[in-house]
C-alpha positions in Angstrom: 175.7 94.4 13.5 174.4 90.9 13.2 172.0 89.7 10.5 168.6 91.2 10.6 165.9 89.0 12.2 162.3 89.2 10.9 158.9 88.8 12.5 156.1 88.3 10.0 152.6 89.2 11.1 149.6 88.0 9.2 145.8 88.2 9.8 143.0 85.8 9.6 139.1 85.6 9.6 138.4 89.3 8.8 140.1 92.6 8.4 140.4 95.5 10.9 141.3 93.3 13.8 144.3 95.5 14.7 147.4 93.9 13.1 148.9 97.4 12.9 148.5 98.0 16.6 149.8 94.5 17.5 152.8 95.1 15.2 153.5 98.4 16.7 153.0 97.1 20.3 155.6 94.3 19.7 158.0 96.7 18.1 157.6 99.1 21.1 158.5 96.3 23.6 161.5 95.2 21.6 162.8 98.8 21.2 162.4 99.4 24.9 164.4 96.2 25.5 167.4 98.0 23.9 167.0 96.5 20.3 167.1 98.4 17.1 163.7 97.8 15.5 161.7 99.0 12.5 158.4 98.0 10.8 157.3 97.5 7.3 153.7 97.4 6.0 153.1 95.4 2.8 149.7 96.2 1.3 148.3 93.9 -1.3 146.0 96.4 -3.0 146.9 97.4 -6.6 147.0 101.2 -6.0 150.6 102.4 -6.1 149.9 104.2 -2.8 146.7 105.4 -1.0 147.3 109.0 -2.2 144.4 109.0 -4.6 141.9 107.1 -2.4 139.0 108.9 -0.8 139.2 109.3 3.0 135.9 107.6 3.1 137.4 104.6 1.2 140.6 104.2 3.0 140.7 106.5 5.9 143.7 108.8 6.6 146.6 109.1 4.2 149.8 109.3 6.4 152.7 111.3 5.1 156.3 110.4 6.0 159.1 113.0 6.3 160.5 112.0 2.9 157.2 112.7 1.2 155.7 109.2 0.9 151.8 108.9 1.0 151.3 105.7 3.0 148.8 103.5 4.8 147.5 104.9 8.1 149.3 102.0 9.9 152.5 103.8 9.3 151.1 106.6 11.6 150.7 104.0 14.4 154.2 102.8 13.9 155.7 106.2 14.3 153.5 107.1 17.2 154.5 103.9 19.1 158.1 103.8 18.1 158.6 107.6 18.4 160.7 107.4 15.1 160.5 108.7 11.6 159.8 106.1 9.0 160.2 106.5 5.2 159.1 105.3 1.8 160.8 102.0 2.3 158.5 101.1 5.2 155.4 100.8 3.0 154.8 99.3 -0.3 151.9 97.9 -2.4 151.1 95.4 -5.1 150.9 98.3 -7.5 154.4 99.5 -6.6 155.8 96.0 -6.9 154.3 95.4 -10.3 155.3 98.9 -11.6 158.9 98.2 -10.6 158.9 94.7 -12.3 157.3 96.0 -15.5 159.7 98.9 -15.7 162.6 96.4 -15.4 161.2 94.2 -18.0 160.8 97.2 -20.4 164.4 98.1 -19.9 165.5 94.6 -20.7 166.8 93.8 -17.2 165.4 90.3 -17.3 167.3 89.5 -20.5 164.2 88.4 -22.5 162.9 85.9 -19.9 159.2 85.4 -19.3 158.1 87.4 -16.4 156.1 85.5 -13.8 154.7 85.9 -10.3 157.3 83.4 -9.2 160.1 84.3 -9.2 159.9 87.9 -10.4 157.0 89.4 -8.4 157.8 87.4 -5.3 161.5 88.2 -5.7 160.7 92.0 -5.8 158.6 91.7 -2.6 161.5 89.9 -0.9 164.0 92.5 -2.1 161.9 95.3 -0.6 161.5 93.5 2.6 165.2 93.0 2.9 165.8 96.6 2.0 163.6 97.8 4.8 165.5 95.5 7.2 168.9 96.9 6.5 170.7 98.2 9.5 168.0 96.8 11.9 168.3 94.1 14.4 164.7 93.2 14.0 162.2 94.1 11.3 158.5 93.5 11.8 156.6 92.9 8.6 152.9 93.3 8.6 151.2 91.7 5.6 148.0 93.7 4.8 144.6 92.0 4.2 143.4 88.5 5.4 144.8 85.1 4.7 142.7 83.6 1.8 142.6 86.9 -0.2 143.8 86.2 -3.7 145.7 89.4 -4.0 147.8 88.5 -0.9 149.2 85.2 -2.1 152.5 86.6 -3.6 153.1 88.4 -0.2 152.6 85.1 1.7 154.7 83.2 -0.7 157.5 85.8 -0.2 157.5 85.4 3.6 157.3 81.6 3.3 160.4 81.6 1.1 162.2 84.0 3.4 161.6 81.8 6.4 163.1 78.9 4.6 166.1 81.0 3.4 166.8 82.7 6.8 166.2 79.7 9.0 164.0 79.3 12.1 166.3 81.4 14.3 166.2 84.5 12.1 162.5 84.6 11.3 159.2 83.8 13.0 155.5 84.0 12.0 152.8 85.6 14.2 149.2 85.1 13.2 146.5 87.5 14.5 143.0 86.1 14.4 139.5 86.6 15.8 137.9 84.6 18.6 134.3 85.8 18.4 132.0 85.8 21.3 128.5 84.4 20.5 126.2 86.3 22.9 123.2 83.9 22.6 125.4 81.0 23.4 127.5 82.8 26.0 130.6 81.4 24.5 133.9 82.3 22.8 134.4 80.2 19.6 137.8 79.0 18.4 136.7 77.4 15.1 137.4 80.6 13.0 140.9 80.6 14.4 141.5 76.9 13.6 140.2 77.4 10.0 142.4 80.5 9.5 145.5 78.7 10.8 144.6 75.7 8.5 144.4 78.1 5.5 147.8 79.5 6.4 149.3 76.0 6.7 147.8 75.2 3.3 149.9 78.0 1.9 153.0 76.6 3.5 153.3 78.9 6.6 153.1 77.6 10.1 152.6 80.2 12.8 154.9 80.3 15.8 152.5 82.5 17.8 148.9 83.3 17.7 147.4 86.5 18.9 143.7 86.3 19.6 141.5 89.4 19.2 138.3 89.1 21.3 135.7 91.3 23.0 136.4 89.6 26.3 139.4 87.9 28.0 140.2 84.3 27.2 140.5 81.8 30.0 143.4 79.3 30.3 141.4 76.4 29.0 140.5 78.2 25.8 144.1 79.2 25.2 145.3 75.7 25.7 142.6 74.5 23.2 143.8 77.0 20.6 147.5 76.0 21.2 146.8 72.2 20.8 144.5 72.6 17.8 146.8 75.0 16.0 150.0 73.5 16.9 151.8 76.2 18.9 153.2 76.2 22.4 150.9 77.1 25.2 152.8 80.3 26.1 152.5 81.4 22.4 148.7 82.0 22.5 148.4 85.7 23.4 145.1 87.5 23.9 144.4 91.0 22.7 141.0 92.0 24.2 139.2 95.2 23.6 141.0 97.9 25.6 140.2 101.5 26.8 143.2 102.7 24.8 145.4 101.3 22.0 148.4 102.4 24.0 147.4 99.7 26.5 148.2 96.9 24.1 152.0 96.7 24.6 151.4 96.5 28.4 148.7 93.8 27.9 151.2 91.8 25.8 154.0 92.4 28.3 151.8 91.1 31.1 151.4 87.8 29.2 155.2 87.4 28.8 155.0 87.8 25.0 158.7 88.5 24.8 159.8 85.2 26.3 158.6 83.0 23.3 159.8 85.8 20.8 163.3 85.7 22.4 163.3 81.9 22.4 162.2 81.7 18.7 164.7 84.3 17.5 167.6 83.2 19.7 167.7 86.5 21.6 169.0 87.3 25.0 166.5 87.8 27.8 164.4 90.9 27.1 163.4 93.3 29.9 161.8 96.3 28.4 161.6 99.6 30.4 158.0 100.6 30.1 157.7 102.9 33.1 157.2 106.2 31.3 154.8 104.5 28.8 152.8 103.0 31.6 152.5 106.4 33.4 151.2 108.1 30.2 148.7 105.3 29.5 147.2 105.7 33.0 146.7 109.4 32.2 145.0 108.4 29.0 142.7 106.0 30.7 142.0 107.9 33.9 143.0 111.6 33.7 142.4 114.1 36.4 140.5 116.7 34.4 138.6 117.1 31.1 138.5 119.8 28.4 136.0 120.0 25.4 137.2 120.8 21.8 135.0 121.5 18.9 136.4 119.5 15.9 134.9 121.2 12.9 135.2 118.8 10.0 133.4 117.3 7.0 134.5 113.7 7.0 132.6 112.8 10.2 131.0 109.7 8.8 134.4 108.0 9.0 136.5 109.5 11.7 139.6 107.4 10.6 140.1 110.3 8.2 141.4 112.3 11.1 143.2 109.5 12.8 146.6 111.2 13.4 144.9 114.4 14.6 142.6 112.6 17.1 145.7 110.7 18.4 147.6 114.0 18.6 144.9 115.3 20.9 145.2 112.1 23.1 149.0 112.6 23.3 148.6 116.2 24.4 145.9 115.2 26.9 148.1 112.5 28.4 151.0 114.9 28.9 148.6 117.5 30.5 146.7 114.7 32.5 143.5 115.8 30.8 140.9 114.0 28.7 140.3 115.8 25.5 136.6 115.4 24.7 135.8 115.9 21.1 132.6 117.6 20.1 132.3 116.5 16.5 130.8 119.4 14.5 129.6 118.8 10.9 130.8 121.9 9.0 128.0 121.5 6.5 125.4 121.9 9.1 127.1 124.9 11.0 125.9 128.5 10.2 125.4 131.9 11.8 122.1 130.9 13.1 123.2 127.9 15.2 126.9 128.6 15.9 126.4 130.1 19.3 124.2 127.1 20.3 126.8 124.6 19.1 130.1 126.3 20.2 129.1 128.3 23.3 130.3 125.6 25.8 133.6 124.5 24.1 137.0 125.4 25.4 138.7 125.4 22.0 137.9 125.3 18.3 139.9 123.0 15.9 139.5 123.3 12.1 141.5 120.5 10.4 142.7 120.0 6.8 140.7 118.8 3.9 140.1 119.2 0.2 137.3 120.8 -1.9 134.7 123.4 -1.3 132.2 121.3 0.6 131.7 122.5 4.2 134.0 125.6 4.0 131.2 128.1 5.0 130.6 126.3 8.2 134.3 126.2 8.9 134.7 129.9 8.4 131.7 130.5 10.7 133.5 128.6 13.5 136.7 130.5 12.8 134.8 133.8 13.0 133.2 132.8 16.2 136.5 131.7 17.8 138.2 135.0 16.7 135.4 137.3 18.0 134.8 135.4 21.3 138.5 134.9 22.1 138.3 131.1 22.1 141.6 129.2 21.5 141.7 128.3 17.9 143.9 126.0 15.9 143.6 125.9 12.1 145.5 123.2 10.2 146.3 123.3 6.4 142.9 124.3 4.9 142.0 125.5 8.4 144.8 128.1 8.3 143.8 129.2 4.8 140.2 129.7 5.8 141.3 131.7 8.8 143.2 134.0 6.4 140.2 134.3 4.0 137.8 135.0 7.0 140.1 137.8 8.3 140.4 139.3 4.8 136.7 139.4 4.4 135.6 140.6 7.7 138.6 142.7 8.9 140.2 143.9 5.8 136.8 144.3 4.0 138.1 142.3 0.9 134.7 140.8 0.2 135.9 138.9 -2.8 138.8 137.2 -0.8 138.8 133.5 -1.8 140.9 130.5 -2.6 141.6 129.4 -6.1 140.6 126.0 -5.0 137.0 127.2 -4.7 137.1 129.8 -7.4 139.9 129.5 -10.0 139.0 132.9 -11.4 138.8 134.9 -8.2 139.9 138.5 -8.3 141.4 138.3 -4.8 143.3 135.0 -4.6 144.4 135.0 -0.8 145.1 131.3 -1.5 146.6 130.1 -4.8 148.1 127.2 -6.5 151.6 126.1 -5.7 152.3 126.3 -9.5 151.9 130.1 -9.3 154.7 130.3 -6.7 157.0 128.1 -8.6 156.5 129.9 -12.0 157.0 133.3 -10.3 160.1 132.3 -8.4 162.0 130.0 -10.8 165.2 130.1 -8.8 163.6 128.5 -5.8 163.2 124.7 -5.9 160.2 123.6 -3.8 159.9 119.8 -3.7 156.6 118.8 -5.1 154.9 115.7 -6.5 153.3 116.1 -10.0 150.5 113.5 -10.4 149.5 112.1 -13.8 146.4 114.2 -13.6 148.4 117.3 -13.5 147.8 118.2 -9.8 150.8 119.4 -7.8 151.2 118.4 -4.3 153.6 119.6 -1.7 154.5 116.5 0.3 156.8 115.6 3.3 158.9 117.5 5.7 160.1 121.1 5.3 162.0 123.3 7.6 159.9 126.3 9.0 161.7 129.4 10.1 160.0 131.0 13.1 159.7 134.7 13.6 161.2 135.8 17.0 158.9 137.2 19.8 155.8 135.5 18.5 153.5 132.9 20.0 154.9 130.3 17.7 158.5 131.0 18.9 157.3 130.4 22.5 155.5 127.2 21.4 158.6 125.6 19.7 161.3 127.4 21.8 163.5 127.4 18.7 164.3 129.5 15.6 163.6 126.6 13.2 161.4 123.5 13.2 160.5 120.8 10.7 156.9 119.7 9.9 155.2 117.7 7.3 152.8 118.9 4.5 150.2 117.5 2.2 148.5 120.2 0.1 148.4 121.8 -3.2 147.4 125.4 -2.3 149.4 128.1 -0.6 148.8 131.4 1.1 149.5 134.2 -1.3 152.5 136.3 0.1 151.1 139.2 -2.0 148.7 140.0 0.8 151.2 139.5 3.7 151.8 143.2 4.3 148.2 144.2 4.7 147.5 141.2 6.8 150.3 142.0 9.2 149.4 145.7 9.3 146.0 144.8 10.6 147.1 142.2 13.2 147.3 138.8 11.5 151.1 138.0 11.9 153.0 135.6 9.7 155.1 133.9 12.4 156.5 131.0 10.2 157.7 130.7 6.7 159.7 128.4 4.4 161.5 129.8 1.3 159.1 132.7 1.2 156.0 130.5 1.6 153.7 131.3 4.6 153.8 128.4 7.1 152.0 129.8 10.1 149.9 132.8 11.1 148.8 134.0 14.5 146.4 136.8 15.7 147.5 139.7 17.9 145.5 140.3 21.0 144.0 136.9 21.2 144.8 134.2 23.9 145.5 131.6 21.2 144.7 131.9 17.5 147.1 130.0 15.4 147.0 128.6 11.9 149.6 126.4 10.4 150.0 125.2 6.8 151.7 122.0 7.8 150.2 119.0 9.7 151.5 118.9 13.1 149.6 115.7 13.8 152.0 113.7 11.6 154.8 114.3 14.0 152.9 113.8 17.3 153.7 110.8 19.5 152.5 109.5 22.8 155.7 110.3 24.6 156.5 113.4 22.7 153.3 115.3 21.6 153.6 118.0 18.9 154.2 121.4 20.5 151.4 123.2 18.5 148.7 120.7 19.5 150.0 120.5 23.1 149.9 124.4 23.5 146.5 124.6 21.9 145.1 122.1 24.4 146.8 123.9 27.3 145.3 127.2 26.1 141.9 125.5 25.9 142.3 124.3 29.5 143.1 127.8 30.7 140.0 129.1 28.8 137.9 126.7 30.9 134.5 127.5 29.2 
């Protein structure tokens, strides 16, 4: 394989413009042109990873198969590329400094003074090259905005790499905002010019500019940006607001974005096959039917906390040519008095994962309503655990049934800490992450053995599947026998751990300990989510 080529993507003016979507879109076009492509997200924040951040602070924490807690952009990368990424595809300032300090303490630098240049920048370059191994093209997204002080070492790293690799092996793409000033009725290019000027001051000259805007840019405006920022006219690409993020690769393709990329990187002519993608996008934007799902959660102030799951619903809807309309239900406000009013018209009930006691009564109220009224139900992680507790309290009459997460001293721990399982079964090695605070997490992909002749076996059509986890409490196998005797079947397990449950004599009542949304992609939706939506469509309430 020839030497890896790199595309460095930076952002200007302000954050949240969509560098991740732009990166994933370019990668999708390159992959569908027959190239071996991967993506790396370099985050300038000092946290080692986003695992300790509140969902309200950072949005969703995405989990890779090898157990890395990463930025949510990794989820976009996987969903667009339809490939599994790993720990090497995301790193932060915190991780870089930790590595350099560990090396210094071991004496690896032979007593030299440790400095940002060359040691910190050198570690950033090393990690970028490591992610590029075995790839024809690596797309590197630099988090944050040009001008941020914490991003300077990352920008210096890609500046140095461009010099080292040469122009035919690396190119710089800068994504910036072209705001529309409503009172003036004009799009303004000055923020883009200033952003590019700041980039040049650092020593980086962009080869292409992607312009985020609320409305399309005309040719004259594109030419003005090209001349003022010093790029070729065909290297000004617009990225207007779209009905779906999955439209962006097609929008880029329609502007011949691959032509200047191929020219800059000395590639052969690129002709991506996007026919299947195009067909699915049309179903996302203009589906033939609609189904309403009650999404019973507690992080509704920032729906980015559930990003992978809402995208998973879109994927399933595209395959079924159906718009999945989400009825957001705040679990803290749901109770037995208003549940019928809120849920009577929905076709399915989804209870996602989460941490902590807040809002659990409302979630169990929704689960009880779905169970009694035969409404398709999917419980994910905490959602599965609450389904078990609700069943134990109301069917098995175990009134003290609880989770140790909510009551560490409960007499009936239907849900208990992973540590308890490990201590009681010392011969079994369950891969977990032990935080400095003492909390144990089960992270990453695990094989799930599926019980034959169950709904889960029909869903997956296989004896074994692999799904990803992010949790610290497990369903207690001590109660398995009494649960199954009364109709709550354990249909999936992993090394004795309960991975999935389902209810007899119900059209669709499934709970899974894993997070199926982490493996859902536009062209290959997760089977559990897909079948849940299909069952909800059949329910047709």
